VMD Tcl script that builds the backbone (N, CA, C; Angstrom):
set m [mol new atoms 390]
animate dup $m
set s [atomselect $m all]
$s set {name element resname resid chain x y z} {
  {N N MET 1 A 0.853 -1.179 0.000}
  {CA C MET 1 A 0.000 0.000 0.000}
  {C C MET 1 A 0.897 1.240 0.000}
  {N N PRO 2 A 0.625 2.218 -0.868}
  {CA C PRO 2 A 1.464 3.416 -0.915}
  {C C PRO 2 A 1.288 4.271 0.341}
  {N N THR 3 A 2.329 5.020 0.682}
  {CA C THR 3 A 2.264 5.928 1.829}
  {C C THR 3 A 1.487 7.177 1.441}
  {N N HIS 4 A 1.110 7.962 2.467}
  {CA C HIS 4 A 0.393 9.212 2.204}
  {C C HIS 4 A 1.222 10.140 1.325}
  {N N SER 5 A 2.527 10.136 1.500}
  {CA C SER 5 A 3.407 10.987 0.700}
  {C C SER 5 A 3.446 10.542 -0.762}
  {N N GLU 6 A 3.456 9.236 -0.976}
  {CA C GLU 6 A 3.471 8.720 -2.351}
  {C C GLU 6 A 2.154 9.008 -3.064}
  {N N ILE 7 A 1.057 8.905 -2.357}
  {CA C ILE 7 A -0.246 9.183 -2.955}
  {C C ILE 7 A -0.320 10.638 -3.413}
  {N N LEU 8 A 0.182 11.541 -2.600}
  {CA C LEU 8 A 0.136 12.965 -2.930}
  {C C LEU 8 A 1.217 13.388 -3.910}
  {N N ASN 9 A 2.226 12.550 -4.099}
  {CA C ASN 9 A 3.377 12.938 -4.911}
  {C C ASN 9 A 3.973 14.240 -4.370}
  {N N ALA 10 A 4.175 14.267 -3.057}
  {CA C ALA 10 A 4.649 15.467 -2.371}
  {C C ALA 10 A 6.160 15.599 -2.484}
  {N N THR 11 A 6.600 16.808 -2.752}
  {CA C THR 11 A 8.020 17.117 -2.838}
  {C C THR 11 A 8.558 17.390 -1.435}
  {N N PRO 12 A 9.596 16.685 -0.995}
  {CA C PRO 12 A 10.176 16.974 0.325}
  {C C PRO 12 A 10.740 18.397 0.366}
  {N N ILE 13 A 10.605 19.034 1.525}
  {CA C ILE 13 A 11.109 20.390 1.707}
  {C C ILE 13 A 11.732 20.490 3.093}
  {N N ALA 14 A 12.783 21.275 3.226}
  {CA C ALA 14 A 13.446 21.495 4.513}
  {C C ALA 14 A 12.760 22.648 5.246}
  {N N ALA 15 A 12.851 22.628 6.568}
  {CA C ALA 15 A 12.210 23.661 7.382}
  {C C ALA 15 A 12.683 25.059 7.007}
  {N N ASP 16 A 13.976 25.193 6.704}
  {CA C ASP 16 A 14.490 26.528 6.385}
  {C C ASP 16 A 14.076 27.017 4.995}
  {N N ALA 17 A 13.384 26.182 4.223}
  {CA C ALA 17 A 12.930 26.575 2.885}
  {C C ALA 17 A 11.417 26.776 2.807}
  {N N VAL 18 A 10.697 26.490 3.880}
  {CA C VAL 18 A 9.234 26.527 3.852}
  {C C VAL 18 A 8.701 27.919 3.511}
  {N N VAL 19 A 9.190 28.947 4.180}
  {CA C VAL 19 A 8.676 30.299 3.961}
  {C C VAL 19 A 9.055 30.807 2.574}
  {N N ALA 20 A 10.286 30.576 2.157}
  {CA C ALA 20 A 10.708 31.005 0.815}
  {C C ALA 20 A 9.887 30.298 -0.260}
  {N N GLN 21 A 9.588 29.018 -0.056}
  {CA C GLN 21 A 8.763 28.289 -1.023}
  {C C GLN 21 A 7.353 28.856 -1.049}
  {N N ALA 22 A 6.796 29.168 0.115}
  {CA C ALA 22 A 5.461 29.770 0.175}
  {C C ALA 22 A 5.446 31.107 -0.566}
  {N N LYS 23 A 6.482 31.910 -0.361}
  {CA C LYS 23 A 6.578 33.209 -1.054}
  {C C LYS 23 A 6.663 33.001 -2.556}
  {N N SER 24 A 7.429 32.030 -2.991}
  {CA C SER 24 A 7.546 31.727 -4.416}
  {C C SER 24 A 6.191 31.304 -4.993}
  {N N MET 25 A 5.476 30.464 -4.267}
  {CA C MET 25 A 4.164 30.016 -4.734}
  {C C MET 25 A 3.193 31.200 -4.804}
  {N N PHE 26 A 3.221 32.046 -3.797}
  {CA C PHE 26 A 2.357 33.226 -3.761}
  {C C PHE 26 A 2.652 34.145 -4.943}
  {N N ASP 27 A 3.925 34.406 -5.167}
  {CA C ASP 27 A 4.331 35.305 -6.257}
  {C C ASP 27 A 3.926 34.779 -7.633}
  {N N ARG 28 A 3.818 33.462 -7.751}
  {CA C ARG 28 A 3.441 32.854 -9.036}
  {C C ARG 28 A 1.929 32.649 -9.163}
  {N N GLY 29 A 1.174 33.109 -8.164}
  {CA C GLY 29 A -0.279 33.070 -8.261}
  {C C GLY 29 A -0.954 31.853 -7.664}
  {N N TYR 30 A -0.195 31.001 -6.970}
  {CA C TYR 30 A -0.791 29.830 -6.331}
  {C C TYR 30 A -1.599 30.265 -5.117}
  {N N ARG 31 A -2.672 29.542 -4.854}
  {CA C ARG 31 A -3.403 29.764 -3.603}
  {C C ARG 31 A -3.079 28.616 -2.658}
  {N N LEU 32 A -3.029 28.928 -1.384}
  {CA C LEU 32 A -2.846 27.893 -0.366}
  {C C LEU 32 A -4.206 27.249 -0.138}
  {N N VAL 33 A -4.308 25.958 -0.391}
  {CA C VAL 33 A -5.566 25.246 -0.176}
  {C C VAL 33 A -5.704 24.912 1.302}
  {N N THR 34 A -4.703 24.245 1.856}
  {CA C THR 34 A -4.685 23.906 3.276}
  {C C THR 34 A -3.339 23.284 3.615}
  {N N MET 35 A -3.200 22.913 4.853}
  {CA C MET 35 A -2.060 22.133 5.328}
  {C C MET 35 A -2.635 20.906 6.028}
  {N N SER 36 A -1.910 19.805 5.972}
  {CA C SER 36 A -2.307 18.581 6.669}
  {C C SER 36 A -1.145 18.133 7.539}
  {N N VAL 37 A -1.465 17.579 8.693}
  {CA C VAL 37 A -0.432 17.087 9.602}
  {C C VAL 37 A -0.667 15.604 9.851}
  {N N VAL 38 A 0.403 14.836 9.776}
  {CA C VAL 38 A 0.357 13.401 10.072}
  {C C VAL 38 A 1.373 13.123 11.174}
  {N N ASP 39 A 0.906 12.594 12.297}
  {CA C ASP 39 A 1.801 12.201 13.383}
  {C C ASP 39 A 2.459 10.888 12.985}
  {N N LEU 40 A 3.771 10.889 12.858}
  {CA C LEU 40 A 4.496 9.700 12.421}
  {C C LEU 40 A 4.749 8.712 13.551}
  {N N GLY 41 A 4.480 9.130 14.794}
  {CA C GLY 41 A 4.608 8.221 15.918}
  {C C GLY 41 A 6.016 8.047 16.448}
  {N N ASP 42 A 6.978 8.728 15.850}
  {CA C ASP 42 A 8.375 8.602 16.283}
  {C C ASP 42 A 8.933 9.929 16.793}
  {N N GLY 43 A 8.036 10.835 17.194}
  {CA C GLY 43 A 8.464 12.156 17.634}
  {C C GLY 43 A 8.492 13.175 16.511}
  {N N ASN 44 A 8.137 12.749 15.313}
  {CA C ASN 44 A 8.104 13.640 14.153}
  {C C ASN 44 A 6.699 13.700 13.576}
  {N N VAL 45 A 6.467 14.752 12.810}
  {CA C VAL 45 A 5.234 14.891 12.046}
  {C C VAL 45 A 5.591 15.167 10.596}
  {N N ASP 46 A 4.713 14.774 9.709}
  {CA C ASP 46 A 4.773 15.228 8.326}
  {C C ASP 46 A 3.763 16.350 8.202}
  {N N ILE 47 A 4.219 17.497 7.728}
  {CA C ILE 47 A 3.320 18.614 7.450}
  {C C ILE 47 A 3.273 18.762 5.941}
  {N N PHE 48 A 2.077 18.644 5.398}
  {CA C PHE 48 A 1.883 18.771 3.957}
  {C C PHE 48 A 1.305 20.149 3.661}
  {N N TYR 49 A 1.900 20.820 2.697}
  {CA C TYR 49 A 1.428 22.115 2.219}
  {C C TYR 49 A 0.787 21.870 0.857}
  {N N HIS 50 A -0.496 22.216 0.729}
  {CA C HIS 50 A -1.247 21.938 -0.494}
  {C C HIS 50 A -1.557 23.259 -1.206}
  {N N TYR 51 A -1.069 23.398 -2.420}
  {CA C TYR 51 A -1.259 24.612 -3.219}
  {C C TYR 51 A -2.011 24.275 -4.500}
  {N N ASP 52 A -2.721 25.269 -5.036}
  {CA C ASP 52 A -3.467 25.088 -6.280}
  {C C ASP 52 A -3.218 26.263 -7.221}
  {N N LEU 53 A -3.083 25.938 -8.500}
  {CA C LEU 53 A -3.053 26.944 -9.558}
  {C C LEU 53 A -3.770 26.342 -10.757}
  {N N ASN 54 A -4.857 26.977 -11.160}
  {CA C ASN 54 A -5.641 26.516 -12.315}
  {C C ASN 54 A -6.060 25.047 -12.188}
  {N N ASN 55 A -6.524 24.683 -11.005}
  {CA C ASN 55 A -6.992 23.320 -10.715}
  {C C ASN 55 A -5.900 22.261 -10.797}
  {N N GLU 56 A -4.665 22.657 -10.679}
  {CA C GLU 56 A -3.524 21.730 -10.623}
  {C C GLU 56 A -2.932 21.833 -9.222}
  {N N MET 57 A -2.927 20.719 -8.507}
  {CA C MET 57 A -2.430 20.716 -7.134}
  {C C MET 57 A -0.932 20.442 -7.090}
  {N N THR 58 A -0.263 21.140 -6.174}
  {CA C THR 58 A 1.153 20.927 -5.892}
  {C C THR 58 A 1.280 20.743 -4.385}
  {N N HIS 59 A 2.049 19.734 -3.971}
  {CA C HIS 59 A 2.164 19.405 -2.551}
  {C C HIS 59 A 3.635 19.373 -2.137}
  {N N PHE 60 A 3.903 19.877 -0.931}
  {CA C PHE 60 A 5.231 19.799 -0.333}
  {C C PHE 60 A 5.098 19.100 1.008}
  {N N ARG 61 A 6.117 18.329 1.384}
  {CA C ARG 61 A 6.113 17.600 2.659}
  {C C ARG 61 A 7.306 18.018 3.501}
  {N N LEU 62 A 7.021 18.503 4.692}
  {CA C LEU 62 A 8.049 18.816 5.678}
  {C C LEU 62 A 7.969 17.761 6.771}
  {N N THR 63 A 9.031 16.988 6.961}
  {CA C THR 63 A 9.123 16.067 8.092}
  {C C THR 63 A 9.869 16.824 9.180}
  {N N HIS 64 A 9.225 16.959 10.348}
  {CA C HIS 64 A 9.743 17.879 11.360}
  {C C HIS 64 A 9.534 17.311 12.762}
  {N N PRO 65 A 10.498 17.540 13.683}
  {CA C PRO 65 A 10.308 17.115 15.074}
  {C C PRO 65 A 9.143 17.868 15.718}
  {N N LYS 66 A 8.296 17.146 16.438}
  {CA C LYS 66 A 7.133 17.768 17.069}
  {C C LYS 66 A 7.515 18.805 18.118}
  {N N ASP 67 A 8.687 18.646 18.711}
  {CA C ASP 67 A 9.078 19.544 19.796}
  {C C ASP 67 A 9.882 20.758 19.322}
  {N N LYS 68 A 10.014 20.958 18.029}
  {CA C LYS 68 A 10.742 22.113 17.477}
  {C C LYS 68 A 9.757 23.031 16.761}
  {N N PRO 69 A 9.928 24.353 16.885}
  {CA C PRO 69 A 9.026 25.279 16.183}
  {C C PRO 69 A 9.110 25.115 14.664}
  {N N VAL 70 A 7.953 25.221 14.033}
  {CA C VAL 70 A 7.826 25.137 12.579}
  {C C VAL 70 A 7.745 26.567 12.047}
  {N N PRO 71 A 8.446 26.892 10.975}
  {CA C PRO 71 A 8.314 28.240 10.412}
  {C C PRO 71 A 6.875 28.476 9.928}
  {N N SER 72 A 6.289 29.576 10.350}
  {CA C SER 72 A 4.923 29.906 9.945}
  {C C SER 72 A 4.917 30.520 8.550}
  {N N ILE 73 A 3.938 30.121 7.748}
  {CA C ILE 73 A 3.766 30.757 6.440}
  {C C ILE 73 A 2.659 31.815 6.496}
  {N N SER 74 A 2.120 32.088 7.690}
  {CA C SER 74 A 1.048 33.081 7.807}
  {C C SER 74 A 1.483 34.502 7.438}
  {N N PRO 75 A 2.765 34.883 7.541}
  {CA C PRO 75 A 3.137 36.198 7.022}
  {C C PRO 75 A 3.009 36.289 5.491}
  {N N VAL 76 A 3.041 35.154 4.809}
  {CA C VAL 76 A 2.904 35.125 3.347}
  {C C VAL 76 A 1.445 34.901 2.968}
  {N N TYR 77 A 0.848 33.845 3.504}
  {CA C TYR 77 A -0.569 33.528 3.300}
  {C C TYR 77 A -1.260 33.754 4.637}
  {N N PHE 78 A -1.893 34.915 4.817}
  {CA C PHE 78 A -2.481 35.275 6.103}
  {C C PHE 78 A -3.453 34.205 6.608}
  {N N ALA 79 A -4.243 33.626 5.704}
  {CA C ALA 79 A -5.239 32.628 6.106}
  {C C ALA 79 A -4.612 31.372 6.704}
  {N N ALA 80 A -3.318 31.169 6.509}
  {CA C ALA 80 A -2.643 30.006 7.099}
  {C C ALA 80 A -2.710 30.041 8.623}
  {N N LEU 81 A -2.987 31.211 9.204}
  {CA C LEU 81 A -3.065 31.297 10.661}
  {C C LEU 81 A -4.136 30.365 11.204}
  {N N LEU 82 A -5.180 30.107 10.429}
  {CA C LEU 82 A -6.235 29.206 10.911}
  {C C LEU 82 A -5.764 27.764 10.988}
  {N N VAL 83 A -5.189 27.260 9.916}
  {CA C VAL 83 A -4.750 25.859 9.926}
  {C C VAL 83 A -3.524 25.676 10.822}
  {N N GLU 84 A -2.685 26.686 10.947}
  {CA C GLU 84 A -1.548 26.572 11.869}
  {C C GLU 84 A -2.032 26.545 13.316}
  {N N ASN 85 A -3.030 27.360 13.659}
  {CA C ASN 85 A -3.599 27.314 15.006}
  {C C ASN 85 A -4.344 26.001 15.251}
  {N N GLU 86 A -5.011 25.493 14.232}
  {CA C GLU 86 A -5.674 24.196 14.360}
  {C C GLU 86 A -4.641 23.094 14.623}
  {N N SER 87 A -3.504 23.179 13.955}
  {CA C SER 87 A -2.421 22.207 14.176}
  {C C SER 87 A -1.861 22.332 15.586}
  {N N ARG 88 A -1.852 23.535 16.127}
  {CA C ARG 88 A -1.443 23.725 17.528}
  {C C ARG 88 A -2.440 23.022 18.454}
  {N N ASP 89 A -3.732 23.212 18.181}
  {CA C ASP 89 A -4.763 22.577 19.009}
  {C C ASP 89 A -4.649 21.056 18.980}
  {N N HIS 90 A -4.508 20.504 17.808}
  {CA C HIS 90 A -4.566 19.045 17.656}
  {C C HIS 90 A -3.247 18.334 17.945}
  {N N PHE 91 A -2.129 18.966 17.622}
  {CA C PHE 91 A -0.833 18.289 17.733}
  {C C PHE 91 A 0.148 19.008 18.661}
  {N N ASN 92 A -0.275 20.126 19.253}
  {CA C ASN 92 A 0.572 20.933 20.130}
  {C C ASN 92 A 1.854 21.387 19.428}
  {N N LEU 93 A 1.756 21.674 18.130}
  {CA C LEU 93 A 2.910 22.190 17.389}
  {C C LEU 93 A 3.095 23.664 17.691}
  {N N GLN 94 A 4.324 24.114 17.618}
  {CA C GLN 94 A 4.652 25.530 17.770}
  {C C GLN 94 A 5.011 26.084 16.395}
  {N N PHE 95 A 4.531 27.282 16.070}
  {CA C PHE 95 A 4.854 27.927 14.801}
  {C C PHE 95 A 5.590 29.224 15.076}
  {N N ASP 96 A 6.770 29.335 14.516}
  {CA C ASP 96 A 7.599 30.523 14.676}
  {C C ASP 96 A 7.157 31.588 13.677}
  {N N GLY 97 A 6.715 32.748 14.179}
  {CA C GLY 97 A 6.291 33.839 13.307}
  {C C GLY 97 A 4.808 33.847 13.000}
  {N N LEU 98 A 4.021 33.033 13.699}
  {CA C LEU 98 A 2.570 32.977 13.492}
  {C C LEU 98 A 1.971 34.360 13.754}
  {N N VAL 99 A 1.228 34.906 12.772}
  {CA C VAL 99 A 0.756 36.292 12.886}
  {C C VAL 99 A -0.291 36.493 13.974}
  {N N LEU 100 A -1.059 35.464 14.285}
  {CA C LEU 100 A -2.048 35.543 15.355}
  {C C LEU 100 A -2.124 34.169 16.013}
  {N N ASP 101 A -1.592 34.074 17.223}
  {CA C ASP 101 A -1.497 32.799 17.928}
  {C C ASP 101 A -2.607 32.709 18.970}
  {N N PHE 102 A -3.512 31.757 18.799}
  {CA C PHE 102 A -4.600 31.552 19.751}
  {C C PHE 102 A -4.163 30.710 20.950}
  {N N ASN 103 A -2.906 30.302 20.989}
  {CA C ASN 103 A -2.339 29.550 22.109}
  {C C ASN 103 A -3.185 28.327 22.469}
  {N N ARG 104 A -3.472 27.509 21.439}
  {CA C ARG 104 A -4.251 26.271 21.570}
  {C C ARG 104 A -5.686 26.509 22.025}
  {N N THR 105 A -6.258 27.676 21.719}
  {CA C THR 105 A -7.659 27.927 22.058}
  {C C THR 105 A -8.475 28.332 20.830}
  {N N LEU 106 A -8.005 28.001 19.632}
  {CA C LEU 106 A -8.818 28.275 18.443}
  {C C LEU 106 A -10.114 27.473 18.533}
  {N N TYR 107 A -10.009 26.192 18.819}
  {CA C TYR 107 A -11.173 25.318 18.975}
  {C C TYR 107 A -11.350 24.839 20.410}
  {N N LEU 108 A -10.275 24.821 21.174}
  {CA C LEU 108 A -10.313 24.254 22.519}
  {C C LEU 108 A -10.506 25.342 23.568}
  {N N ASP 109 A -11.293 25.052 24.598}
  {CA C ASP 109 A -11.451 25.965 25.721}
  {C C ASP 109 A -10.211 25.909 26.596}
  {N N ASP 110 A -9.994 26.976 27.373}
  {CA C ASP 110 A -8.833 27.037 28.264}
  {C C ASP 110 A -8.760 25.831 29.198}
  {N N GLU 111 A -9.903 25.444 29.790}
  {CA C GLU 111 A -9.864 24.331 30.744}
  {C C GLU 111 A -9.514 23.010 30.065}
  {N N ILE 112 A -9.817 22.881 28.786}
  {CA C ILE 112 A -9.483 21.647 28.070}
  {C C ILE 112 A -7.996 21.596 27.756}
  {N N THR 113 A -7.425 22.716 27.329}
  {CA C THR 113 A -6.007 22.711 26.955}
  {C C THR 113 A -5.108 22.417 28.141}
  {N N SER 114 A -5.583 22.696 29.345}
  {CA C SER 114 A -4.747 22.424 30.515}
  {C C SER 114 A -4.876 20.979 30.997}
  {N N THR 115 A -5.893 20.250 30.512}
  {CA C THR 115 A -6.097 18.889 31.004}
  {C C THR 115 A -5.818 17.798 29.979}
  {N N ILE 116 A -5.684 18.145 28.705}
  {CA C ILE 116 A -5.392 17.122 27.701}
  {C C ILE 116 A -4.061 17.405 27.045}
  {N N SER 117 A -3.483 16.367 26.541}
  {CA C SER 117 A -2.255 16.541 25.777}
  {C C SER 117 A -2.553 16.250 24.315}
  {N N ALA 118 A -1.723 16.732 23.465}
  {CA C ALA 118 A -1.895 16.506 22.026}
  {C C ALA 118 A -1.413 15.109 21.682}
  {N N PRO 119 A -1.901 14.454 20.686}
  {CA C PRO 119 A -2.929 14.993 19.802}
  {C C PRO 119 A -4.318 14.923 20.422}
  {N N PHE 120 A -5.132 15.852 20.036}
  {CA C PHE 120 A -6.511 15.933 20.505}
  {C C PHE 120 A -7.266 14.663 20.130}
  {N N CYS 121 A -7.006 14.159 18.953}
  {CA C CYS 121 A -7.558 12.876 18.534}
  {C C CYS 121 A -6.521 12.186 17.655}
  {N N LYS 122 A -6.594 10.905 17.593}
  {CA C LYS 122 A -5.646 10.152 16.777}
  {C C LYS 122 A -6.417 9.102 15.994}
  {N N ILE 123 A -6.153 9.063 14.713}
  {CA C ILE 123 A -6.827 8.122 13.826}
  {C C ILE 123 A -5.776 7.217 13.223}
  {N N SER 124 A -6.083 5.953 13.156}
  {CA C SER 124 A -5.166 5.026 12.497}
  {C C SER 124 A -5.959 4.183 11.510}
  {N N THR 125 A -5.249 3.568 10.617}
  {CA C THR 125 A -5.892 2.703 9.636}
  {C C THR 125 A -5.337 1.296 9.774}
  {N N ILE 126 A -6.124 0.347 9.367}
  {CA C ILE 126 A -5.663 -1.038 9.336}
  {C C ILE 126 A -5.876 -1.573 7.930}
  {N N GLN 127 A -5.063 -2.524 7.566}
  {CA C GLN 127 A -5.220 -3.160 6.270}
  {C C GLN 127 A -5.953 -4.470 6.443}
  {N N LYS 128 A -6.911 -4.675 5.591}
  {CA C LYS 128 A -7.691 -5.905 5.612}
  {C C LYS 128 A -6.934 -6.975 4.845}
  {N N LYS 129 A -6.751 -8.127 5.474}
  {CA C LYS 129 A -6.068 -9.235 4.805}
  {C C LYS 129 A -7.087 -10.053 4.028}
  {N N ASP 130 A -6.688 -10.469 2.861}
  {CA C ASP 130 A -7.577 -11.297 2.029}
  {C C ASP 130 A -7.577 -12.731 2.482}
}
mol reanalyze $m
mol bondsrecalc $m
mol representation Tube
mol addrep $m
């Protein structure tokens, strides 16, 4: 079975290139569709950046330690502040340069953030054997 990265045909990207790549995509007219986060279970996450231009999708994959700040693309794509804050709520990720940080309260109440740890929910898949 192919991995999530193979299905998306995502181009690997380094953390120090994320913002420059976002700026390049913005300058060329791409819109940011969303970001997706996959907990790899080994202390790292895959963060997928999904862009669209003329109904053609382009995907980038950042594999990053969960305990290290991720460069925010919200200074380039302002709307990214929503999905970056959602990623904070669900995975307790930190974003460096986030234009508006809800401090894990975009969806979660203060009393919840102090009593639960990330991820807020975890989904796994199983393969059916024939």
